[in-house]
N, C-alpha and C positions, 0 to 999 in steps of 0.2 A: 213237402216244403222242408228245404234246410237253411241253416244259418251256417256261413263259414267264416271263420276268423283267419284272415290272411295275414302274413309275413309284412313286418314293416321295412323290409329290406329295399323295397322299391314301391312307387306309388302306384304304377298302373301294371307291372309284369305279372303279379299274382293272379289278377283276374284274366288277363290274356291267356295264362298258362291254364286256369281252369276251363275257360273257354275251348282251348286247344283240345284237351283232355276229353271233353264232352262230346265235340264235334268229331273226334277222331274215332271215338267209340260208337258215333251214331246215336247218341242219346239226346232227345229233343228236350229243351230247357226253355225256362223264362225267367228273366231277371226282374225280381220284383223291386230290388233296393240294392244299390251298390256300396253303400257305407254305413254299416256293415253290410256284407253280401247276404241278400237273402234270395234265395233261387228255387223255383218250381221245376222239379225234374223227378222221372221215375227212381232213379238210383243215384247214390254219390260213392257207391263202392270203387269204381276206378280211380276217382279224385282222391279218395282216402289212400289208396294204395300207391297212386302214382306221384302225385303233386309235391313239388320241392319247396314250394314258397307257401305252404299252408300250416297255419298254427293249430287249428282244432275245426271239428266239423261236428254239427248237432242237426238231428232230425226232429222236427217240430212236431210235437205231441197235441198242444192245445195252445191258446192265446187267452191272456186274462187281463184285466186292467189294472188291478191291485193285489197285494198279496193276500189280502182278507178273502178272496176268491179262490185261493190255492188250496187243492184238496187232491191227493193222489194215493190210489188203492193199487199196492203192488201186490197184493196178497201174501203177504209175508215174506216176499223176496228181499235179499239183501240189496242195499243200495249205499251209494254216496252222493251228495248234492253239493253243487258248486252254484255259488251267484256270479254271473258275468255283467259287467254294467257298461253298456255303451251309451248312457243317456247323459252323460256329462255331469251329473248331479253326485255329490259327495253323500255316498250311502255307507252305512255300516255293515260291511259285508258278514262278518262273523254274527252278527246278531241276526241279519236276514236268514241265514243259514240255519241258525239255531230254531228260529220261528218256523221256518218252512220244513225243516226236517221233522218237526213235532206234528205236523200235518200229514205225513206219508205213513199210509199203512205197510209197513216193511220194517226190516233190521239193518240198522247202519253197520256199514262194513266198509271202512275207507281204504283198506289194503287190497281186497279182491271182491270187490262187488259184483252182483250179477247184473246191475243196471247202473249206469252213472247218469244221474239227472242234473241237468243244467238249467237255471232261471236265467233267462237271458233277458235283459231289461233295454229296451231301444224306445219307442214311442210307448209300448204297451210291455208287458211281461210274456216271453215266449217260452212255455214248458217244452223242455227238449230232451233227448235222449242223446248224451255225448256219444259220439262214434268212436270207434277202436281207430288208432292211427298206425298203421304198421311202421315201424322203426326201420328207416331207410339206412341208418349209420351213416351218414355223410362223413363224419368224422373219421371213419376208418379208411375213407377213400380219398382224403385231401392229398395232394402232391407231395407233402412232406413225409408221408408215412407209406407211400407205395415203392415196390421194390426198385422201380425204375422210374426217376425223377427228372423233369423238364424245367426250363427256367419260366417259360410261360404258358404252364397248363391252365386248363379251364377247370376251374374248381367244380366239384360235383353237382352242387346246387343248381350253378348255371348251366352245366352241361345237360343235366336232366330236363330244366326248364325248356332248353333250347329244343330237346327232342320233343317235348310236348307241344310246344307251340306248332309243330309240324303237322298235326292232324293224324297221327298214325296210332294204331293199335297193336295188340299182340298178334304176332306172326307176319306183319308188315315188314318190308325191307327198306332200310335206310342205307345210305353210303355217306361216309365221312372223306372226302377228297383230300383233307388235309389233317389226317388223324393224330399227328404227334404222338403223344404218350398214351392216347387211346381213352382219355377223359369221357369223351360222346359214346364211343362204343361200349364202354362198359356200363354206363346208365342205361342204355338203351336195351343192352342185353338182360339186366337186371329187370327190365319190365317185361321181357319175353318178346322184344321185336328183334328181327334178324338184323345185324349189322355187318356193313363191310368197311373196311378201312383203306385207304391209300396213302402213301407218303413218298416224297421223292427222296427221302433220307434213309439209308439202309440202318443207320442207328436208331431212327424213331421206329421203323418197321419191327426192329427186334425188340426194342424197349417196349412198344406197346403190346407185342405178343407174351413178354414177361408179366406185364401188368393184367391182360386178359387172363392168363394161366393163373395168376395170384387170386383173381377175384372169382374163378370158376367159369368164365364167360366163353363161350364157344363163338367165335368170330373169325372171318378171314381177313388177313391183311396183306396188302400188295405194295411191292415198290414201284414207283413210277411217277410221271407227271399226272396230275390230276385228270387230264383229257382222257386216260385209259377207262375213265367212268363209262365211256362209250360202248365197250364191250359187255357191261352188265345189263341184263334184261329186267324187266318188271320191277324197277325200283319205285317205290311208293314215295319216298322223299330223300332230299340231299339235305343233311345237317352238317354244318361245319362251321368252325371259327379260322377263317382264312387268314394269312399272314398280314400284318397291319403296319409294318416298317419299324417297330420299336422292339429290336432284339431278334424278331422272327425274320426268317431266311425267305428270301424269294429268289436264290440261286441267281443272283444278279439280273434278275428280270426286271425292269422298271415296273413300280408297283401298280400305276395306271393301267400299263398295258396287260399286266396279269390278270388284273380284275375283269378288263375287257374281254380277253381271251376266255377267262371263267365264265361270265355271264353267257357268252355266246355257245361256249360247249355245254354249259346246264341246261340252256334254253332247248337245245336239241335233244337232250336226254331225258329230261322230265317229263311223266306222262300227263295225259290229260287229267286235270281235277288233283294233279300233285302239286305238292309245296316244295318249296326251298327255305329253309329255317337258317338264317345266319347273322353273323355280327359284323356290321361294317363301320370302318374306320372314320368316316365323316359324311357331311351332308353331299359333299362331292361326288361321293361313291354311290350314295343313295340316288342321287340323279342319273348317273350312269347306269345303275340297275334298272331304272325307269325304261331305259330305252330296249330292254329285252324282256321284262317281266312286268305283271300288275303287282302293285303294292297292296298288300293285305291289311298290314298295320306295322306301324314303327313304335318303338318304345326307347326313348333315350335313355342312357346311363352314364352320369358324370362319374369318370373313375377319380379323377383328380382336376386340378385348376386347368390344366393343359390337354386333358384328354377326355373325350366323351365318345362313347362307343353306342352304336345303333342297333339294337335288336330288331331284326328286319324279317318280317315273313312275306315272301314272293310266290307268285302262283302263274 
């Protein structure tokens, strides 16, 4: 059993992302509680490696009712201890950590402990081992620091999350038919997922290749209309952030007609049990998508007063 502390960047997307990773990796799970997330699964390794909207993960060792019951024998190993409170009550964190630390048979080492202990208080106190979170260095991949920058680049956290929603695993093949500067291709590649990009702009094709080379990602990028996706075989998922009319180009094609054509083409390409993970510009376009696909889930994200985007998973 695991406790996962999720990012506060969105109300529902962090949980959707975790489900996407687990289902993509074929890991059976059961959600015990949603806030905070308590989940029963055989492993959280892939979630810890891949999730963009995850703050921490902890494996449950034991559950107690109060601090007086706490006693932990680490047989002299070094440890750190952290109190994490979800109970809503005001607790003296430093005092609790001091008392609990005195009940551990081990040596305190805050800098480089052999084991990180987390006391997570919800309805009861969960004794946990804090799991290592791989540093995915999102700040090193934001649009502003890439060698090739675009006006409307999808930031790396959102790009990675969109890939994870698509239920893909290492060595699967995804296609981004509106790849722009390569945000989605980069994040997929860093997770060991094979990525193919398409863009109608020569500038974007060249620029995305520059970015991919910069981050050491081996992905193919082709110039052309998104419909050339038909020539690729064994595509496991389509993951893309298509133009939505605010500074993004449609090559003078009417936006609604472009989306209708896109849905029709992608419906022909996507394999049985495959997914199409995308961001739609309004409820109108969600309804158009329903004419071609089954909607698995939708997460609304308000960007500002006049713009809401719909993170949509289709099958």
